[in-house]
DSSP file (Angstrom, degrees, kcal/mol; ACC not computed):
  #  RESIDUE AA STRUCTURE BP1 BP2  ACC     N-H-->O    O-->H-N    N-H-->O    O-->H-N    TCO  KAPPA ALPHA  PHI   PSI    X-CA   Y-CA   Z-CA
    1    1 A M              0   0    0      0, 0.0     2,-0.4     0, 0.0    23,-0.2   0.000 360.0 360.0 360.0 147.1   11.9   69.3   25.4
    2    2 A R  E     -A   23   0A   0     21,-1.9    21,-2.8    56,-0.0     2,-0.3  -0.995 360.0-139.8-128.6 134.5   10.5   71.5   22.6
    3    3 A A  E     +A   22   0A   0     -2,-0.4    55,-2.6    19,-0.2    56,-1.0  -0.649  27.0 171.7 -90.2 147.7   12.3   74.4   21.0
    4    4 A F  E     -AB  21  57A   0     17,-2.3    17,-2.7    -2,-0.3     2,-0.4  -0.960  23.1-142.5-147.9 165.5   10.4   77.6   20.1
    5    5 A A  E     -AB  20  56A   0     51,-2.6    51,-2.6    -2,-0.3     2,-0.5  -0.962  11.9-142.4-126.9 148.5   10.8   81.1   18.9
    6    6 A L  E     -AB  19  55A   0     13,-2.9    12,-3.8    -2,-0.4    13,-1.3  -0.964  28.6-178.0-109.8 123.7    8.8   84.2   19.9
    7    7 A V  E     -AB  17  54A   0     47,-2.4    47,-3.4    -2,-0.5     2,-0.4  -0.879  16.2-158.9-126.1 154.2    8.3   86.6   17.0
    8    8 A Q  E     -A   16   0A   0      8,-2.3     8,-2.5    -2,-0.3     2,-0.4  -0.980  25.9-117.8-129.3 143.4    6.6   89.9   16.4
    9    9 A E  E     +A   15   0A   0     -2,-0.4     6,-0.3     6,-0.2     3,-0.1  -0.682  31.7 173.9 -78.6 128.4    5.4   91.5   13.2
   10   10 A I  E     -     0   0A   0      4,-2.3     2,-0.3    -2,-0.4     5,-0.2   0.753  67.5  -0.1-105.3 -34.3    7.3   94.7   12.4
   11   11 A D  E >  S-A   14   0A   0      3,-1.2     3,-1.8     0, 0.0    -1,-0.4  -0.882 105.4 -56.6-141.9 172.6    5.9   95.5    9.0
   12   12 A E  T 3  S-     0   0    0     -2,-0.3     3,-0.1     1,-0.3    -3,-0.0  -0.374 126.5  -6.3 -56.4 117.5    3.3   94.0    6.7
   13   13 A G  T 3  S+     0   0    0     -2,-0.2     2,-0.4     1,-0.2    -1,-0.3   0.374 112.7 108.2  78.8  -6.0    4.6   90.4    6.2
   14   14 A E  E <   -A   11   0A   0     -3,-1.8    -4,-2.3     2,-0.0    -3,-1.2  -0.890  43.5-180.0-108.3 134.7    7.9   91.0    8.0
   15   15 A T  E     -A    9   0A   0     -2,-0.4     2,-0.4    -6,-0.3    -6,-0.2  -0.899  12.1-154.5-127.0 158.8    8.6   89.5   11.4
   16   16 A E  E     -A    8   0A   0     -8,-2.5    -8,-2.3    -2,-0.3     2,-0.4  -0.978  25.5-112.1-131.2 148.7   11.5   89.6   13.8
   17   17 A V  E     -A    7   0A   0     -2,-0.4   -10,-0.3   -10,-0.2     3,-0.1  -0.650  27.2-179.7 -80.0 128.7   12.6   87.1   16.4
   18   18 A V  E     -     0   0A   0    -12,-3.8    16,-2.8    -2,-0.4    17,-0.6   0.810  66.4 -14.3 -92.7 -40.2   12.2   88.4   20.0
   19   19 A A  E     -AC   6  33A   0    -13,-1.3   -13,-2.9    14,-0.3    -1,-0.4  -0.990  52.4-135.9-159.7 157.1   13.5   85.3   21.8
   20   20 A Y  E     +AC   5  32A   0     12,-2.2    12,-3.0    -2,-0.3     2,-0.3  -0.891  35.8 170.5-112.2 150.4   14.4   81.7   21.4
   21   21 A G  E     -AC   4  31A   0    -17,-2.7   -17,-2.3    -2,-0.3     2,-0.4  -0.956  31.1-131.4-154.8 172.7   13.3   79.2   24.1
   22   22 A L  E     -AC   3  30A   0      8,-2.3     8,-2.2    -2,-0.3     2,-0.6  -0.995  13.7-151.1-128.6 135.6   12.9   75.7   25.3
   23   23 A E  E     -AC   2  29A   0    -21,-2.8   -21,-1.9    -2,-0.4     6,-0.2  -0.943  20.7-142.9-105.0 124.0    9.8   74.2   26.9
   24   24 A L    >   -     0   0    0      4,-3.1     3,-2.4    -2,-0.6    -2,-0.0  -0.363  28.6-101.6 -80.8 162.9   10.7   71.4   29.4
   25   25 A P  T 3  S+     0   0    0      0, 0.0    -1,-0.1     0, 0.0    -2,-0.0   0.765 122.9  60.4 -56.5 -25.6    8.5   68.3   29.9
   26   26 A T  T 3  S-     0   0    0      2,-0.1     3,-0.1     1,-0.1    -3,-0.0   0.607 119.7-110.5 -76.6 -11.0    7.0   69.8   33.0
   27   27 A G  S <  S+     0   0    0     -3,-2.4    17,-0.3     1,-0.4     2,-0.1   0.165  76.8 130.5 101.0 -17.2    5.7   72.7   30.9
   28   28 A V        -     0   0    0     15,-0.1    -4,-3.1    -5,-0.1    -1,-0.4  -0.415  42.8-154.5 -68.2 145.4    8.1   75.4   32.3
   29   29 A A  E     -CD  23  41A   0     12,-2.1    12,-3.1    -6,-0.2     2,-0.4  -0.915  13.4-162.4-126.7 151.9    9.9   77.4   29.7
   30   30 A A  E     -CD  22  40A   0     -8,-2.2    -8,-2.3    -2,-0.3     2,-0.3  -0.991  12.6-166.1-129.6 140.2   13.1   79.4   29.5
   31   31 A T  E     -CD  21  39A   0      8,-2.5     8,-2.2    -2,-0.4     2,-0.5  -0.901  17.4-152.9-126.3 155.5   13.9   82.0   26.9
   32   32 A V  E     -CD  20  38A   0    -12,-3.0   -12,-2.2    -2,-0.3     6,-0.2  -0.983  27.9-138.5-122.9 115.3   17.0   83.8   25.7
   33   33 A G  E     -C   19   0A   0      4,-2.4   -14,-0.3    -2,-0.5   -15,-0.1  -0.417   7.9-139.3 -76.2 148.1   16.1   87.2   24.3
   34   34 A V  S    S+     0   0    0    -16,-2.8   -15,-0.1    -2,-0.1    -1,-0.1   0.892 105.8  13.3 -70.5 -40.3   17.7   88.5   21.1
   35   35 A V  S    S+     0   0    0    -17,-0.6     2,-0.1     2,-0.1    -1,-0.1   0.807 132.1  43.6-101.9 -44.0   18.0   92.0   22.6
   36   36 A Q  S    S-     0   0    0    -18,-0.3    -3,-0.2     1,-0.2     3,-0.1  -0.460  86.9-101.8-100.3 175.1   17.3   91.4   26.3
   37   37 A G        -     0   0    0      1,-0.2    -4,-2.4    -2,-0.1    -1,-0.2   0.505  57.9 -35.4 -77.0-143.7   18.5   88.6   28.6
   38   38 A F  E     -D   32   0A   0     -6,-0.2     2,-0.3   -19,-0.0    -6,-0.2  -0.380  48.6-166.5 -84.0 155.8   17.1   85.4   30.0
   39   39 A G  E     -D   31   0A   0     -8,-2.2    -8,-2.5    -2,-0.1     2,-0.4  -0.994  11.0-156.1-141.9 149.8   13.6   84.7   31.0
   40   40 A R  E     +D   30   0A   0     -2,-0.3     2,-0.3   -10,-0.2   -10,-0.2  -0.996  23.5 179.5-126.6 130.2   11.8   81.9   33.0
   41   41 A W  E     -D   29   0A   0    -12,-3.1   -12,-2.1    -2,-0.4     3,-0.1  -0.858  42.8-120.5-133.7 159.2    8.1   81.3   32.4
   42   42 A Q  S    S-     0   0    0     -2,-0.3     2,-0.3   -14,-0.2    -1,-0.1   0.807  97.9 -16.3 -67.4 -29.6    5.2   79.1   33.5
   43   43 A S     >  -     0   0    0    -15,-0.2     4,-1.9     1,-0.1    -1,-0.2  -0.971  67.7-102.4-163.8 168.0    4.9   78.0   29.8
   44   44 A A  H  > S+     0   0    0    -17,-0.3     4,-2.2    -2,-0.3     5,-0.2   0.886 122.4  53.0 -66.0 -38.5    5.9   78.9   26.3
   45   45 A R  H  > S+     0   0    0      1,-0.2     4,-2.4     2,-0.2    -1,-0.2   0.883 107.3  51.9 -64.5 -38.0    2.4   80.3   25.7
   46   46 A N  H  > S+     0   0    0      2,-0.2     4,-2.7     1,-0.2    -1,-0.2   0.905 108.4  51.1 -64.2 -41.7    2.7   82.5   28.8
   47   47 A A  H  X S+     0   0    0     -4,-1.9     4,-2.0     2,-0.2    -2,-0.2   0.920 110.5  49.2 -61.6 -44.0    6.0   83.8   27.6
   48   48 A A  H  <>S+     0   0    0     -4,-2.2     5,-2.8     1,-0.2     4,-0.2   0.923 112.8  47.2 -61.8 -44.5    4.5   84.7   24.2
   49   49 A R  H ><5S+     0   0    0     -4,-2.4     3,-1.1     1,-0.2    -2,-0.2   0.933 113.6  46.9 -63.3 -46.2    1.5   86.4   25.9
   50   50 A R  H 3<5S+     0   0    0     -4,-2.7    -1,-0.2     1,-0.3    -2,-0.2   0.809 116.3  44.4 -68.5 -29.9    3.7   88.4   28.3
   51   51 A L  T 3<5S-     0   0    0     -4,-2.0    -1,-0.3    -5,-0.2    -2,-0.2   0.282 109.7-121.3 -97.7  10.6    6.1   89.5   25.5
   52   52 A H  T < 5 +     0   0    0     -3,-1.1     2,-0.3    -4,-0.2    -3,-0.2   0.912  69.9 130.2  52.2  49.0    3.3   90.4   23.1
   53   53 A S      < -     0   0    0     -5,-2.8     2,-0.4    -6,-0.1   -45,-0.2  -0.801  62.5-109.3-129.1 165.5    4.7   87.8   20.6
   54   54 A D  E     -B    7   0A   0    -47,-3.4   -47,-2.4    -2,-0.3     2,-0.5  -0.812  32.7-127.9 -95.5 140.2    3.6   84.9   18.4
   55   55 A L  E     -B    6   0A   0     -2,-0.4     2,-0.5   -49,-0.2   -49,-0.2  -0.776  24.9-175.2 -91.6 126.3    4.7   81.5   19.5
   56   56 A V  E     -B    5   0A   0    -51,-2.6   -51,-2.6    -2,-0.5     2,-0.3  -0.975  17.9-141.9-123.6 115.4    6.4   79.4   16.7
   57   57 A W  E     -B    4   0A   0     -2,-0.5   -53,-0.3   -53,-0.2    -2,-0.0  -0.613  11.7-168.9 -76.4 133.0    7.3   75.8   17.5
   58   58 A L              0   0    0    -55,-2.6   -54,-0.2    -2,-0.3    -1,-0.1   0.624 360.0 360.0 -97.9 -17.1   10.7   74.9   15.9
   59   59 A T              0   0    0    -56,-1.0   -55,-0.1     0, 0.0    -1,-0.1   0.346 360.0 360.0-133.9 360.0   10.5   71.1   16.5
């Protein structure tokens, strides 16, 4: 498993975390949103694309 965060730029040089997530060995990902609830995705990259966020690997 690999942990990741989805972040968005809010101002020049400032970012905020949109969600934290885990990518399973099969490639499927699950997220917990900071403001909204849970999400299940085909991949971490897919989650980032759908949530208009940048993917940051934490491990």
